C-alpha positions as CSV (number, residue, x, y, z in Angstrom):
1,X,40.1,65.0,-16.7
2,X,37.8,63.0,-14.5
3,X,38.5,62.6,-10.8
4,X,39.2,58.9,-10.1
5,X,39.6,59.0,-6.3
6,X,37.7,60.3,-3.4
7,X,38.3,60.1,0.3
8,X,38.2,61.3,3.8
9,X,40.4,60.9,6.7
10,X,39.6,60.8,10.4
11,X,41.4,63.5,12.3
12,X,44.1,62.2,14.8
13,X,42.1,63.6,17.7
14,X,39.5,60.8,17.3
15,X,42.1,58.2,18.2
16,X,43.2,60.4,21.1
17,X,39.6,60.5,22.4
18,X,39.2,56.7,22.0
19,X,42.5,56.1,23.9
20,X,41.5,58.4,26.7
21,X,37.9,57.2,27.1
22,X,37.1,55.5,30.3
23,X,34.4,52.9,30.7
24,X,33.8,52.0,27.0
25,X,32.3,48.6,28.0
26,X,29.2,50.2,29.4
27,X,26.3,51.7,27.5
28,X,26.6,55.1,29.2
29,X,30.3,55.2,28.7
30,X,30.0,54.6,25.0
31,X,27.3,57.2,24.6
32,X,29.3,59.8,26.6
33,X,32.2,59.1,24.2
34,X,29.9,59.8,21.3
35,X,28.7,63.0,22.8
36,X,32.3,64.1,23.4
37,X,33.3,63.2,19.9
38,X,30.3,65.1,18.5
39,X,31.1,68.2,20.5
40,X,34.8,68.2,19.7
41,X,34.1,67.7,16.0
42,X,32.4,71.1,15.9
43,X,35.2,72.7,17.9
44,X,37.8,71.2,15.5
45,X,35.8,72.4,12.4
46,X,35.4,68.9,10.8
47,X,31.7,69.0,10.5
48,X,28.4,68.8,12.4
49,X,27.8,67.6,16.0
50,X,27.4,63.9,15.0
51,X,29.5,60.8,16.0
52,X,29.1,57.1,15.6
53,X,30.8,53.9,16.8
54,X,30.7,50.3,15.7
55,X,30.7,47.9,18.6
56,X,30.9,44.1,18.9
57,X,27.5,43.1,20.4
58,X,29.0,40.2,22.4
59,X,32.2,41.6,23.8
60,X,31.3,45.3,23.8
61,X,34.6,46.1,22.0
62,X,34.6,49.3,20.0
63,X,35.8,48.5,16.5
64,X,35.8,52.0,15.0
65,X,34.6,55.5,15.5
66,X,33.4,58.0,13.0
67,X,32.6,61.7,13.1
68,X,30.8,63.9,10.6
69,X,33.5,64.9,8.0
70,X,31.4,66.9,5.6
71,X,33.3,70.2,6.1
72,X,36.7,68.6,6.4
73,X,36.3,66.4,3.2
74,X,34.0,68.5,1.1
75,X,31.9,65.4,0.6
76,X,28.2,65.6,1.5
77,X,28.0,61.8,2.2
78,X,30.6,61.8,4.9
79,X,28.2,61.6,7.8
80,X,29.4,60.0,11.0
81,X,27.5,56.8,10.4
82,X,28.9,56.4,6.9
83,X,32.4,57.1,8.1
84,X,32.2,54.7,11.1
85,X,30.7,51.9,8.9
86,X,33.3,52.5,6.1
87,X,36.3,52.5,8.5
88,X,34.9,49.3,10.1
89,X,34.5,47.6,6.7
90,X,38.0,48.6,5.6
91,X,39.5,47.5,8.9
92,X,37.7,44.1,8.9
93,X,38.1,43.6,5.2
94,X,34.4,43.0,4.5
95,X,31.5,44.9,3.1
96,X,29.1,42.6,5.0
97,X,29.2,43.4,8.7
98,X,26.5,40.9,9.3
99,X,28.7,38.0,8.4
100,X,30.9,38.3,11.5
101,X,31.0,35.8,14.3
102,X,30.4,38.6,16.9
103,X,27.7,40.8,15.2
104,X,28.2,44.5,15.2
105,X,26.0,47.3,16.5
106,X,26.1,50.9,15.2
107,X,26.0,53.5,18.0
108,X,25.0,57.0,17.1
109,X,24.3,60.2,19.1
110,X,20.9,60.6,17.4
111,X,18.6,58.8,15.0
112,X,20.3,58.5,11.5
113,X,19.2,60.8,8.8
114,X,17.6,59.5,5.6
115,X,20.9,58.7,4.0
116,X,22.5,57.0,7.0
117,X,19.3,55.0,7.6
118,X,20.0,53.4,4.3
119,X,23.7,52.9,5.0
120,X,22.7,51.2,8.3
121,X,20.4,48.9,6.5
122,X,22.9,47.9,3.8
123,X,25.9,47.6,6.1
124,X,24.8,44.3,7.8
125,X,25.0,45.6,11.4
126,X,22.7,43.7,13.7
127,X,21.9,46.5,16.1
128,X,21.4,50.3,16.2
129,X,21.7,52.1,19.5
130,X,20.9,55.8,19.6
131,X,20.6,58.5,22.2
132,X,17.3,59.7,20.8
133,X,14.9,60.3,17.9
134,X,12.6,63.2,17.0
135,X,12.7,66.5,15.5
136,X,14.8,68.2,18.2
137,X,17.9,67.7,16.1
138,X,16.5,69.7,13.2
139,X,15.1,72.4,15.4
140,X,18.3,72.8,17.4
141,X,20.9,72.4,14.6
142,X,19.1,73.6,11.5
143,X,20.1,70.4,9.6
144,X,17.6,68.8,7.2
145,X,17.6,65.1,8.2
146,X,15.4,64.1,5.2
147,X,12.1,62.3,5.1
148,X,11.9,59.4,7.5
149,X,9.2,56.8,7.7
150,X,7.2,56.9,11.0
151,X,7.9,53.2,11.3
152,X,11.6,53.4,10.6
153,X,12.6,51.4,13.7
154,X,10.1,48.6,12.9
155,X,11.4,48.4,9.4
156,X,15.0,47.9,10.7
157,X,13.7,45.3,13.2
158,X,11.9,43.4,10.4
159,X,15.3,43.2,8.6
160,X,17.1,41.8,11.7
161,X,18.5,45.0,13.1
162,X,17.6,45.4,16.8
163,X,16.9,49.1,17.7
164,X,17.5,50.6,21.1
165,X,16.5,54.2,21.7
166,X,17.1,56.5,24.7
167,X,20.7,56.1,26.0
168,X,21.6,59.4,27.6
169,X,19.1,61.3,25.5
170,X,19.2,64.5,27.6
171,X,23.0,64.7,27.3
172,X,22.8,64.4,23.5
173,X,20.2,67.1,23.4
174,X,22.5,69.3,25.4
175,X,25.2,68.9,22.8
176,X,22.8,70.0,20.1
177,X,21.8,73.0,22.2
178,X,25.4,74.1,22.6
179,X,25.8,73.6,18.8
180,X,22.8,75.9,18.2
181,X,24.6,78.6,20.3
182,X,27.9,78.2,18.5
183,X,28.8,81.4,16.7
184,X,29.9,81.2,13.0
185,X,28.9,77.5,12.6
186,X,28.2,76.2,9.1
187,X,24.9,74.5,8.5
188,X,25.2,72.6,5.2
189,X,21.9,71.8,3.7
190,X,21.8,71.3,-0.1
191,X,19.0,73.8,-0.5
192,X,20.4,76.4,1.9
193,X,21.0,78.9,-1.0
194,X,17.6,78.3,-2.7
């Protein structure tokens, strides 16, 4: 019999963190929330140290949060960006997040991987705000982020997605450093056993 349904569910602690987060209207407040979510996600055993938010560009309202749910769901596509975008689309009742009156931004605690880059492009968001980019995330975490074009940001910009890099970069790197030092962590790369 073929499986006809798949799914993932955000853990309740994500809502708790959102409710308790001070200063979400500011750039640093939003990125600090992402770093807390990413770090707690590892502690809770849901997945890797990655978190994402969708934010209304005009008002600064946080629409939805996502964390990496690969381990919790058993689904390799449940990266934080995909989760945040999917929750947002379900909540707002539209697959086209670019058709909204107040355009949405995707906030992430590092540059999206190859899969999430595509998800960002296809979602319709009008902005991507990240803590940083570069190979530190692979070196510190052991995750394979996939092949990315050198001009990835320019490609998004050419498609109407404004890119901002460098919000609390050092704090994001510190989260990845603590992840590196976490005993018993699971690094889930498809070719780990090869």
